[in-house]
C-alpha positions in Angstrom: 58.9 -152.6 -20.4 61.5 -154.5 -17.6 62.7 -157.0 -20.4 63.2 -154.0 -22.8 64.6 -151.5 -20.3 67.5 -154.3 -19.6 68.3 -155.9 -23.5 68.3 -152.7 -23.9 70.8 -151.4 -20.6 73.2 -154.8 -21.8 73.2 -154.0 -25.0 71.8 -155.5 -27.1 71.2 -154.8 -30.6 68.3 -154.5 -33.1 68.3 -157.0 -35.7 64.9 -157.9 -37.6 63.4 -161.6 -36.8 65.1 -162.1 -33.8 64.0 -162.4 -30.4 66.6 -163.0 -28.3 69.6 -164.0 -30.0 73.0 -164.8 -29.6 74.7 -163.1 -33.2 76.3 -165.1 -35.6 77.6 -165.4 -38.6 75.0 -168.1 -38.9 72.1 -166.5 -37.8 73.0 -163.5 -40.3 73.1 -165.3 -43.1 69.6 -167.4 -42.4 68.3 -164.1 -42.2 69.9 -163.2 -44.4 67.7 -165.7 -46.9 64.6 -165.1 -44.7 64.3 -161.7 -44.8 67.1 -159.9 -47.9 64.6 -156.9 -47.9 66.1 -155.9 -44.4 69.3 -157.1 -44.5 70.9 -155.2 -47.1 74.3 -155.0 -48.8 73.9 -151.3 -46.6 73.6 -152.8 -43.4 75.8 -155.4 -43.4 78.4 -154.3 -41.3 76.4 -153.1 -38.0 75.2 -156.8 -38.3 79.0 -158.0 -38.6 80.5 -155.6 -35.7 77.5 -157.1 -34.1 78.7 -160.8 -34.2 82.3 -159.3 -33.2 81.3 -157.7 -30.2 79.4 -161.1 -29.4 76.2 -159.7 -28.7 72.7 -160.5 -28.1 70.3 -159.6 -30.4 66.7 -159.3 -30.9 63.4 -157.7 -33.3 60.6 -155.8 -31.3 58.8 -158.7 -30.6 61.8 -160.7 -28.8 
């Protein structure tokens, strides 16, 4: 639980299929190929913003 609280406080963002990675275009491309039903055009703007902001990303497992 402390891990999740620290990630939230640090501004980590949710990206399906990730476990504590730096948001990059390469990672986004990879996850979009791996999970096309989740990484839709409607969500890409937010993901690109996370890249610009140099955020860390994880899903509910990571």
